[in-house]
N, CA, C and O of each residue as an XYZ file, in Angstrom:
624
protein
N     123.391    -72.137    -64.290
C     122.011    -72.215    -63.913
C     121.599    -70.883    -63.303
O     122.317    -70.282    -62.504
N     120.440    -70.459    -63.704
C     119.993    -69.133    -63.286
C     119.280    -69.138    -61.944
O     119.053    -68.058    -61.398
N     118.936    -70.203    -61.415
C     118.306    -70.289    -60.099
C     116.776    -70.219    -60.125
O     116.160    -70.181    -59.059
N     116.152    -70.201    -61.280
C     114.691    -70.183    -61.331
C     114.183    -71.609    -61.270
O     114.733    -72.523    -61.884
N     113.117    -71.764    -60.510
C     112.516    -73.096    -60.398
C     111.364    -73.195    -61.367
O     110.621    -72.236    -61.575
N     111.229    -74.322    -61.935
C     110.139    -74.578    -62.851
C     108.976    -75.216    -62.101
O     109.167    -76.171    -61.348
N     107.763    -74.686    -62.309
C     106.584    -75.226    -61.641
C     106.054    -76.386    -62.470
O     105.849    -76.264    -63.678
N     105.839    -77.497    -61.811
C     105.315    -78.672    -62.504
C     103.887    -78.919    -62.049
O     103.585    -78.889    -60.856
N     103.010    -79.165    -63.020
C     101.624    -79.496    -62.725
C     101.457    -81.001    -62.888
O     101.898    -81.600    -63.868
N     100.811    -81.580    -61.904
C     100.540    -83.008    -61.997
C      99.071    -83.199    -62.389
O      98.319    -82.231    -62.502
N      98.690    -84.406    -62.585
C      97.299    -84.738    -62.921
C      96.375    -84.321    -61.774
O      95.260    -83.858    -62.011
N      96.827    -84.481    -60.567
C      96.015    -84.097    -59.404
C      95.743    -82.597    -59.410
O      94.631    -82.179    -59.087
N      96.736    -81.770    -59.770
C      96.539    -80.322    -59.856
C      95.502    -79.981    -60.916
O      94.646    -79.121    -60.704
N      95.579    -80.651    -62.049
C      94.634    -80.427    -63.135
C      93.208    -80.785    -62.707
O      92.268    -80.052    -63.015
N      93.043    -81.903    -62.001
C      91.719    -82.329    -61.516
C      91.165    -81.312    -60.515
O      89.973    -81.004    -60.548
N      92.003    -80.795    -59.637
C      91.561    -79.808    -58.650
C      91.091    -78.534    -59.347
O      90.063    -77.968    -58.973
N      91.826    -78.085    -60.343
C      91.430    -76.890    -61.093
C      90.096    -77.121    -61.800
O      89.247    -76.229    -61.793
N      89.885    -78.275    -62.402
C      88.610    -78.603    -63.046
C      87.463    -78.615    -62.042
O      86.365    -78.153    -62.355
N      87.703    -79.136    -60.841
C      86.664    -79.171    -59.797
C      86.283    -77.751    -59.367
O      85.105    -77.466    -59.154
N      87.258    -76.875    -59.241
C      86.971    -75.484    -58.864
C      86.141    -74.808    -59.947
O      85.184    -74.099    -59.638
N      86.490    -75.015    -61.196
C      85.719    -74.439    -62.303
C      84.296    -74.996    -62.311
O      83.345    -74.245    -62.528
N      84.134    -76.294    -62.080
C      82.806    -76.912    -62.034
C      81.984    -76.319    -60.897
O      80.787    -76.089    -61.066
N      82.591    -76.067    -59.750
C      81.872    -75.457    -58.619
C      81.397    -74.054    -58.961
O      80.262    -73.694    -58.649
N      82.239    -73.266    -59.592
C      81.856    -71.904    -59.983
C      80.699    -71.942    -60.975
O      79.765    -71.148    -60.862
N      80.749    -72.844    -61.937
C      79.656    -72.981    -62.909
C      78.375    -73.440    -62.202
O      77.288    -72.957    -62.518
N      78.499    -74.361    -61.255
C      77.325    -74.832    -60.507
C      76.667    -73.724    -59.710
O      75.440    -73.630    -59.685
N      77.456    -72.885    -59.059
C      76.895    -71.760    -58.306
C      76.199    -70.787    -59.244
O      75.111    -70.297    -58.939
N      76.819    -70.506    -60.384
C      76.220    -69.593    -61.356
C      74.889    -70.136    -61.866
O      73.933    -69.379    -62.034
N      74.822    -71.435    -62.112
C      73.569    -72.032    -62.588
C      72.513    -72.041    -61.489
O      71.335    -71.809    -61.764
N      72.911    -72.303    -60.266
C      71.966    -72.382    -59.152
C      71.273    -71.055    -58.928
O      70.070    -71.016    -58.672
N      72.004    -69.991    -59.020
C      71.436    -68.670    -58.758
C      71.083    -67.918    -60.036
O      70.831    -66.713    -59.995
N      71.062    -68.608    -61.157
C      70.696    -68.027    -62.452
C      71.461    -66.742    -62.741
O      70.912    -65.803    -63.318
N      72.723    -66.701    -62.341
C      73.515    -65.489    -62.518
C      73.674    -65.160    -63.999
O      73.539    -64.001    -64.390
N      73.954    -66.149    -64.812
C      74.142    -65.893    -66.238
C      72.869    -65.348    -66.867
O      72.924    -64.416    -67.669
N      71.735    -65.913    -66.516
C      70.468    -65.448    -67.080
C      70.173    -64.017    -66.651
O      69.688    -63.216    -67.450
N      70.462    -63.692    -65.390
C      70.219    -62.337    -64.910
C      71.151    -61.330    -65.567
O      70.748    -60.201    -65.850
N      72.393    -61.731    -65.812
C      73.348    -60.814    -66.421
C      73.068    -60.577    -67.897
O      73.241    -59.464    -68.394
N      72.636    -61.618    -68.600
C      72.495    -61.512    -70.046
C      71.049    -61.530    -70.524
O      70.805    -61.564    -71.730
N      70.099    -61.508    -69.619
C      68.689    -61.554    -69.993
C      68.253    -60.215    -70.567
O      68.602    -59.157    -70.044
N      67.495    -60.277    -71.639
C      66.990    -59.060    -72.262
C      65.532    -58.812    -71.888
O      64.906    -57.898    -72.425
N      64.982    -59.610    -70.977
C      63.592    -59.430    -70.587
C      63.480    -58.234    -69.652
O      64.354    -57.986    -68.821
N      62.413    -57.520    -69.803
C      62.160    -56.344    -68.991
C      60.864    -56.555    -68.225
O      59.926    -57.179    -68.721
N      60.829    -56.030    -67.022
C      59.606    -56.088    -66.231
C      58.613    -55.077    -66.788
O      58.995    -53.996    -67.238
N      57.352    -55.436    -66.754
C      56.297    -54.540    -67.237
C      55.186    -54.481    -66.202
O      55.027    -55.393    -65.390
N      54.420    -53.397    -66.239
C      53.284    -53.257    -65.327
C      52.149    -54.158    -65.804
O      51.718    -54.069    -66.954
N      51.671    -55.023    -64.917
C      50.601    -55.959    -65.239
C      49.546    -55.877    -64.145
O      49.881    -55.810    -62.963
N      48.280    -55.882    -64.529
C      47.187    -55.867    -63.552
C      46.922    -57.283    -63.059
O      46.784    -58.218    -63.848
N      46.854    -57.419    -61.740
C      46.639    -58.714    -61.099
C      45.422    -58.563    -60.191
O      45.431    -57.744    -59.273
N      44.368    -59.354    -60.445
C      43.189    -59.295    -59.591
C      43.308    -60.350    -58.495
O      43.957    -61.381    -58.672
N      42.672    -60.074    -57.367
C      42.833    -60.929    -56.197
C      41.543    -60.986    -55.382
O      40.599    -60.229    -55.614
N      41.536    -61.908    -54.421
C      40.440    -62.029    -53.460
C      41.032    -62.382    -52.097
O      41.987    -63.153    -52.001
N      40.452    -61.809    -51.052
C      40.821    -62.117    -49.672
C      39.536    -62.493    -48.956
O      38.535    -61.785    -49.068
N      39.549    -63.586    -48.231
C      38.347    -64.048    -47.529
C      38.474    -63.820    -46.033
O      39.537    -64.021    -45.445
N      37.381    -63.400    -45.432
C      37.271    -63.232    -43.973
C      38.403    -62.390    -43.386
O      39.077    -62.806    -42.443
N      38.599    -61.213    -43.953
C      39.622    -60.289    -43.458
C      39.078    -59.515    -42.258
O      37.888    -59.206    -42.196
N      39.960    -59.207    -41.306
C      39.565    -58.425    -40.129
C      39.463    -56.945    -40.497
O      39.793    -56.550    -41.615
N      39.000    -56.130    -39.539
C      38.903    -54.684    -39.757
C      40.265    -54.087    -40.108
O      40.367    -53.283    -41.035
N      41.318    -54.475    -39.369
C      42.657    -53.936    -39.638
C      43.109    -54.260    -41.051
O      43.657    -53.404    -41.744
N      42.881    -55.493    -41.477
C      43.270    -55.896    -42.829
C      42.450    -55.131    -43.858
O      42.991    -54.667    -44.862
N      41.162    -54.998    -43.619
C      40.292    -54.265    -44.532
C      40.759    -52.817    -44.679
O      40.743    -52.268    -45.781
N      41.170    -52.200    -43.578
C      41.630    -50.811    -43.615
C      42.948    -50.662    -44.374
O      43.209    -49.601    -44.942
N      43.779    -51.699    -44.395
C      45.064    -51.642    -45.102
C      44.876    -51.618    -46.618
O      45.758    -51.152    -47.339
N      43.757    -52.105    -47.101
C      43.495    -52.158    -48.535
C      42.936    -50.833    -49.026
O      41.784    -50.750    -49.452
N      43.766    -49.797    -48.963
C      43.370    -48.478    -49.464
C      44.127    -48.218    -50.765
O      45.272    -48.641    -50.924
N      43.482    -47.527    -51.679
C      44.061    -47.269    -52.998
C      45.435    -46.623    -52.855
O      45.610    -45.666    -52.100
N      46.397    -47.157    -53.586
C      47.756    -46.629    -53.571
C      48.683    -47.310    -52.581
O      49.889    -47.066    -52.599
N      48.137    -48.171    -51.705
C      48.971    -48.862    -50.725
C      49.920    -49.826    -51.442
O      49.544    -50.480    -52.415
N      51.146    -49.900    -50.948
C      52.150    -50.787    -51.534
C      52.261    -52.037    -50.666
O      52.470    -51.943    -49.457
N      52.121    -53.203    -51.287
C      52.180    -54.480    -50.585
C      53.504    -55.168    -50.892
O      54.000    -55.114    -52.018
N      54.063    -55.810    -49.883
C      55.363    -56.469    -49.990
C      55.182    -57.987    -49.953
O      54.303    -58.502    -49.263
N      56.023    -58.690    -50.703
C      56.101    -60.144    -50.663
C      57.504    -60.471    -50.179
O      58.459    -60.455    -50.956
N      57.620    -60.765    -48.898
C      58.947    -60.911    -48.297
C      59.617    -59.553    -48.275
O      59.065    -58.593    -47.739
N      60.801    -59.468    -48.851
C      61.511    -58.194    -48.898
C      61.326    -57.479    -50.233
O      61.870    -56.393    -50.436
N      60.565    -58.077    -51.138
C      60.350    -57.515    -52.471
C      58.976    -56.855    -52.567
O      58.032    -57.262    -51.889
N      58.879    -55.849    -53.403
C      57.591    -55.193    -53.641
C      56.716    -56.107    -54.490
O      57.120    -56.539    -55.570
N      55.508    -56.400    -53.994
C      54.564    -57.212    -54.758
C      53.834    -56.332    -55.768
O      53.792    -56.643    -56.958
N      53.265    -55.241    -55.288
C      52.545    -54.350    -56.182
C      51.850    -53.240    -55.428
O      51.824    -53.199    -54.198
N      51.285    -52.337    -56.220
C      50.564    -51.186    -55.677
C      49.078    -51.423    -55.887
O      48.649    -51.802    -56.977
N      48.296    -51.198    -54.839
C      46.858    -51.440    -54.914
C      46.195    -50.374    -55.790
O      46.254    -49.182    -55.489
N      45.568    -50.822    -56.872
C      44.889    -49.907    -57.786
C      43.452    -49.655    -57.332
O      42.973    -48.521    -57.340
N      42.779    -50.727    -56.939
C      41.404    -50.598    -56.446
C      41.058    -51.800    -55.583
O      41.612    -52.887    -55.747
N      40.133    -51.580    -54.662
C      39.673    -52.675    -53.801
C      38.227    -52.421    -53.401
O      37.797    -51.279    -53.243
N      37.500    -53.502    -53.243
C      36.102    -53.428    -52.819
C      35.897    -54.482    -51.733
O      36.280    -55.641    -51.895
N      35.290    -54.066    -50.630
C      35.050    -55.031    -49.552
C      33.563    -55.140    -49.268
O      32.818    -54.163    -49.346
N      33.157    -56.344    -48.939
C      31.774    -56.617    -48.552
C      31.809    -57.438    -47.267
O      32.785    -58.146    -47.016
N      30.764    -57.354    -46.453
C      30.748    -58.190    -45.242
C      30.890    -59.668    -45.610
O      30.258    -60.152    -46.549
N      31.720    -60.360    -44.862
C      31.967    -61.785    -45.135
C      30.696    -62.589    -44.884
O      29.915    -62.295    -43.979
N      30.516    -63.601    -45.707
C      29.339    -64.456    -45.610
C      29.807    -65.892    -45.382
O      30.745    -66.362    -46.025
N      29.145    -66.572    -44.462
C      29.404    -67.989    -44.238
C      28.135    -68.755    -44.566
O      27.028    -68.257    -44.363
N      28.299    -69.957    -45.070
C      27.169    -70.818    -45.383
C      27.238    -72.042    -44.479
O      28.299    -72.638    -44.294
N      26.113    -72.398    -43.932
C      26.058    -73.594    -43.097
C      24.764    -74.330    -43.405
O      23.819    -73.759    -43.948
N      24.738    -75.596    -43.051
C      23.578    -76.432    -43.303
C      22.701    -76.418    -42.058
O      23.151    -76.762    -40.965
N      21.434    -76.014    -42.236
C      20.522    -75.995    -41.080
C      19.979    -77.393    -40.810
O      20.350    -78.345    -41.496
N      19.118    -77.521    -39.830
C      18.602    -78.836    -39.425
C      17.779    -79.514    -40.518
O      17.610    -80.733    -40.492
N      17.267    -78.745    -41.476
C      16.503    -79.308    -42.588
C      17.397    -79.739    -43.745
O      16.911    -80.307    -44.724
N      18.722    -79.471    -43.641
C      19.642    -79.848    -44.709
C      19.768    -78.792    -45.791
O      20.333    -79.061    -46.852
N      19.253    -77.596    -45.543
C      19.296    -76.521    -46.526
C      20.466    -75.585    -46.180
O      20.667    -75.226    -45.020
N      21.229    -75.200    -47.207
C      22.320    -74.253    -46.979
C      21.746    -72.882    -46.654
O      20.887    -72.372    -47.372
N      22.223    -72.299    -45.580
C      21.745    -71.007    -45.120
C      22.918    -70.034    -45.051
O      24.018    -70.393    -44.629
N      22.667    -68.809    -45.467
C      23.695    -67.770    -45.468
C      23.664    -66.996    -44.152
O      22.599    -66.679    -43.622
N      24.860    -66.700    -43.639
C      24.950    -65.923    -42.408
C      26.072    -64.904    -42.564
O      27.188    -65.256    -42.946
N      25.772    -63.629    -42.265
C      26.802    -62.592    -42.304
C      27.756    -62.817    -41.140
O      27.326    -63.103    -40.022
N      29.032    -62.687    -41.403
C      30.059    -62.873    -40.389
C      30.510    -61.483    -39.931
O      31.413    -60.898    -40.528
N      29.886    -60.953    -38.873
C      30.148    -59.590    -38.412
C      31.612    -59.381    -38.057
O      32.237    -60.227    -37.417
N      32.147    -58.248    -38.479
C      33.534    -57.908    -38.182
C      34.535    -58.469    -39.162
O      35.733    -58.222    -39.026
N      34.077    -59.216    -40.144
C      34.967    -59.791    -41.151
C      34.500    -59.371    -42.541
O      33.313    -59.131    -42.761
N      35.453    -59.283    -43.485
C      35.153    -58.775    -44.822
C      35.773    -59.673    -45.884
O      36.831    -60.269    -45.682
N      35.088    -59.755    -47.016
C      35.639    -60.371    -48.219
C      36.081    -59.216    -49.109
O      35.296    -58.310    -49.391
N      37.333    -59.246    -49.549
C      37.903    -58.141    -50.315
C      38.302    -58.646    -51.697
O      38.913    -59.707    -51.824
N      37.956    -57.889    -52.722
C      38.411    -58.159    -54.083
C      39.009    -56.867    -54.632
O      38.647    -55.773    -54.199
N      39.911    -56.999    -55.572
C      40.502    -55.790    -56.135
C      41.581    -56.097    -57.149
O      41.697    -57.214    -57.654
N      42.379    -55.059    -57.435
C      43.410    -55.147    -58.463
C      44.704    -54.511    -57.970
O      44.701    -53.405    -57.430
N      45.798    -55.221    -58.163
C      47.141    -54.687    -57.945
C      47.745    -54.367    -59.300
O      47.385    -54.983    -60.303
N      48.665    -53.406    -59.336
C      49.526    -53.209    -60.486
C      50.899    -53.698    -60.051
O      51.516    -53.130    -59.149
N      51.375    -54.765    -60.705
C      52.635    -55.413    -60.328
C      53.639    -55.296    -61.460
O      53.258    -55.253    -62.630
N      54.924    -55.244    -61.116
C      56.008    -55.282    -62.103
C      56.369    -56.755    -62.303
O      56.986    -57.374    -61.436
N      55.981    -57.308    -63.450
C      56.190    -58.723    -63.723
C      57.023    -58.908    -64.983
O      57.030    -58.062    -65.878
N      57.718    -60.025    -65.028
C      58.480    -60.408    -66.208
C      57.677    -61.487    -66.928
O      57.271    -62.478    -66.320
N      57.454    -61.292    -68.212
C      56.722    -62.273    -69.011
C      57.681    -63.377    -69.447
O      58.796    -63.110    -69.895
N      57.225    -64.624    -69.306
C      58.033    -65.763    -69.749
C      57.164    -66.670    -70.610
O      55.972    -66.418    -70.784
N      57.767    -67.725    -71.147
C      57.026    -68.663    -71.985
C      55.903    -69.342    -71.221
O      54.870    -69.675    -71.802
N      56.095    -69.553    -69.912
C      55.105    -70.281    -69.126
C      54.186    -69.372    -68.325
O      53.348    -69.871    -67.575
N      54.312    -68.060    -68.456
C      53.446    -67.151    -67.722
C      54.216    -65.938    -67.230
O      55.133    -65.454    -67.893
N      53.830    -65.457    -66.061
C      54.465    -64.271    -65.490
C      55.286    -64.637    -64.261
O      54.946    -65.554    -63.514
N      56.374    -63.899    -64.072
C      57.248    -64.106    -62.930
C      57.352    -62.812    -62.135
O      57.556    -61.737    -62.699
N      57.211    -62.928    -60.826
C      57.387    -61.808    -59.919
C      58.877    -61.733    -59.589
O      59.451    -62.713    -59.114
N      59.501    -60.600    -59.831
C      60.939    -60.406    -59.622
C      61.763    -61.379    -60.462
O      62.909    -61.671    -60.121
N      61.198    -61.878    -61.546
C      61.929    -62.784    -62.419
C      62.140    -64.176    -61.861
O      62.804    -64.995    -62.497
N      61.589    -64.472    -60.675
C      61.838    -65.766    -60.036
C      60.566    -66.498    -59.626
O      60.465    -67.708    -59.829
N      59.597    -65.797    -59.056
C      58.423    -66.435    -58.468
C      57.277    -66.450    -59.474
O      56.833    -65.403    -59.944
N      56.803    -67.659    -59.798
C      55.712    -67.824    -60.758
C      54.416    -67.301    -60.154
O      54.096    -67.599    -59.003
N      53.671    -66.519    -60.933
C      52.394    -65.975    -60.471
C      51.336    -66.258    -61.533
O      51.511    -65.935    -62.707
N      50.237    -66.869    -61.095
C      49.149    -67.229    -62.010
C      47.848    -67.286    -61.220
O      47.851    -67.286    -59.989
N      46.749    -67.335    -61.940
C      45.441    -67.477    -61.301
C      45.433    -68.762    -60.477
O      45.868    -69.816    -60.942
N      44.933    -68.659    -59.251
C      44.867    -69.806    -58.353
C      46.014    -69.864    -57.364
O      45.949    -70.623    -56.398
N      47.061    -69.084    -57.578
C      48.179    -69.097    -56.633
C      47.881    -68.162    -55.458
O      47.118    -67.205    -55.589
N      48.488    -68.454    -54.321
C      48.285    -67.629    -53.125
C      49.619    -67.027    -52.694
O      50.675    -67.636    -52.862
N      49.548    -65.828    -52.139
C      50.724    -65.123    -51.644
C      50.398    -64.516    -50.289
O      49.306    -63.982    -50.093
N      51.328    -64.596    -49.360
C      51.188    -63.902    -48.083
C      51.877    -62.556    -48.231
O      53.095    -62.481    -48.394
N      51.086    -61.499    -48.173
C      51.584    -60.146    -48.402
C      51.548    -59.339    -47.119
O      50.827    -59.663    -46.176
N      52.345    -58.281    -47.108
C      52.391    -57.403    -45.947
C      52.277    -55.957    -46.402
O      52.885    -55.544    -47.389
N      51.477    -55.195    -45.652
C      51.353    -53.753    -45.873
C      51.413    -53.122    -44.491
O      50.447    -53.186    -43.731
N      52.542    -52.514    -44.169
C      52.724    -51.995    -42.811
C      52.776    -53.159    -41.838
O      53.562    -54.090    -42.013
N      51.935    -53.103    -40.808
C      51.921    -54.160    -39.796
C      50.936    -55.280    -40.133
O      50.823    -56.251    -39.385
N      50.229    -55.151    -41.245
C      49.185    -56.114    -41.609
C      49.741    -57.164    -42.570
O      50.330    -56.833    -43.599
N      49.540    -58.442    -42.213
C      49.896    -59.570    -43.090
C      48.613    -60.306    -43.442
O      47.770    -60.559    -42.582
N      48.478    -60.645    -44.712
C      47.291    -61.380    -45.140
C      47.627    -62.257    -46.341
O      48.591    -62.002    -47.063
N      46.827    -63.278    -46.538
C      47.002    -64.173    -47.682
C      45.985    -63.802    -48.750
O      44.788    -63.714    -48.478
N      46.473    -63.583    -49.975
C      45.595    -63.235    -51.077
C      45.588    -64.377    -52.096
O      46.601    -65.041    -52.318
N      44.430    -64.586    -52.702
C      44.268    -65.566    -53.775
C      44.257    -64.798    -55.091
O      43.435    -63.899    -55.272
N      45.144    -65.133    -55.999
C      45.207    -64.472    -57.303
C      44.093    -65.051    -58.172
O      44.001    -66.267    -58.343
N      43.245    -64.175    -58.722
C      42.129    -64.637    -59.548
C      42.400    -64.470    -61.042
O      41.854    -65.217    -61.855
N      43.233    -63.502    -61.411
C      43.646    -63.375    -62.819
C      44.906    -62.536    -62.908
O      45.175    -61.695    -62.050
N      45.676    -62.778    -63.963
C      46.906    -62.023    -64.209
C      46.848    -61.498    -65.634
O      46.563    -62.244    -66.570
N      47.118    -60.220    -65.789
C      47.123    -59.623    -67.114
C      45.756    -59.192    -67.588
O      45.555    -58.984    -68.785
N      44.820    -59.056    -66.685
C      43.454    -58.664    -67.060
C      43.358    -57.175    -67.290
O      42.284    -56.668    -67.613
């Protein structure tokens, strides 16, 4: 006898190995690792129009051409153009008629971002993960300013 021991695998060992493989596959599916590694989709520059309601002076000043806005830790897009007008509020007077009132110190802002988006069958994805379409809202940051923008069109 040569003194070598033979390793024996039991059914329990086989089940444990299968469970480990299933866990690895589950993690890969959860984080879309396979899709990211083998995806042939490329991000492209897409124009995204937006609106901001009742923005303060600081927020209005942040919307300067060329400013880069962040969505969390990811780049949302670069501001191509923006236009601000004094914010307007409507209220019902004592006669029941809607009356317009300028809201001093606040602005309504509209404009266009240029964003790097991935095109998919169901629309556009920001960073390949976050769905972006008309009607969706995003909380963006530019420097110390945080604001919520309403997307009015994508790909215009």
